[in-house]
Structures are given as structure tokens and as C-alpha cells.
C-alpha positions in Angstrom: 57.0 110.7 94.8 60.6 111.1 96.1 61.1 111.8 99.8 64.5 112.9 101.0 65.8 111.2 104.1 67.6 113.6 106.5 71.2 112.9 107.2 71.7 111.3 110.6 73.3 113.6 113.2 77.0 113.4 113.5 78.3 112.0 116.7 81.9 113.1 116.3 83.5 116.0 114.4 84.0 115.4 110.7 87.4 115.9 109.1 88.1 116.5 105.4 91.8 115.7 105.6 93.6 113.2 107.8 97.2 111.8 108.1 97.4 108.0 108.2 98.9 106.7 111.4 102.3 105.2 111.0 103.6 107.5 108.3 107.3 108.0 109.0 108.7 111.3 110.2 110.8 111.9 107.1 107.8 111.6 104.8 105.8 114.0 107.0 108.5 116.5 107.0 109.1 116.2 103.3 105.5 116.9 102.6 105.4 119.8 105.1 108.4 121.3 103.4 106.8 121.0 99.9 103.5 122.4 101.1 105.3 125.4 102.7 107.2 126.0 99.4 104.0 125.9 97.4 102.2 128.3 99.9 105.3 130.6 99.8 105.2 130.7 96.0 101.4 131.4 95.9 101.4 134.2 98.5 104.5 135.8 97.0 102.9 135.9 93.5 99.7 137.3 95.1 101.6 140.0 97.0 102.9 141.5 93.7 99.3 141.9 92.5 98.3 143.9 95.6 99.0 147.4 96.8 99.2 149.1 100.2 98.2 147.4 103.4 97.0 144.3 101.6 100.4 143.8 100.1 102.0 144.2 103.5 99.7 141.6 104.9 100.5 139.1 102.1 104.2 139.7 102.6 103.9 139.2 106.3 102.2 135.9 105.7 105.0 135.0 103.2 107.5 135.7 106.0 105.7 133.4 108.4 105.7 130.7 105.8 109.4 131.3 105.2 110.2 131.1 108.9 108.2 127.9 109.1 110.3 126.4 106.3 113.5 127.4 108.2 112.2 125.4 111.1 111.0 122.4 109.1 114.0 121.9 106.8 116.7 121.4 109.5 114.3 118.8 111.1 114.1 117.0 107.7 117.9 117.2 107.5 118.2 115.6 110.9 115.9 112.8 109.9 117.8 112.1 106.7 121.2 112.1 108.5 120.2 108.9 110.5 
């Protein structure tokens, strides 16, 4: 007969994703910029499949992503200029 052993209680919060310590700023900003571009493309595509207030919400999210990119890209340019 098989008896399942319960999982031990977690003593600290678990995390699915982490960033390795020591990654240089340029690599972090480049990945941020690429992630924002991907999110922008996905939500823009989604917005055109929606109508009414749902479309307005999706386009609002798209604008927040675009603004975030406008902040991240100059920071990446500053790192590359060094």
C-alpha cells in the first residue's frame, strides 16, 4: 500500500522566478525592454479583438506598457554609452 507523505511546511515564501545576483545592468535593461515590447504586442493584438470598455482597458494597459518602455529605453541607452 502506498502512503503519501505530506510536504513539509515552507519556512520562507516560494518564488517561481528569480534574477541571479550579479547580472549586469545592461542585460537587465535589455531583457526588460524586450519583455515590455512583447507585452505591448500581445495586449495590442488582444485589444483589437475586444469591444467597448474591455477594449479601453486593454488599450490603457498598452499605454502603461508603452510609457514603461519610454522610461526603460533611455536607461539602456545610458548604460550602452559608457
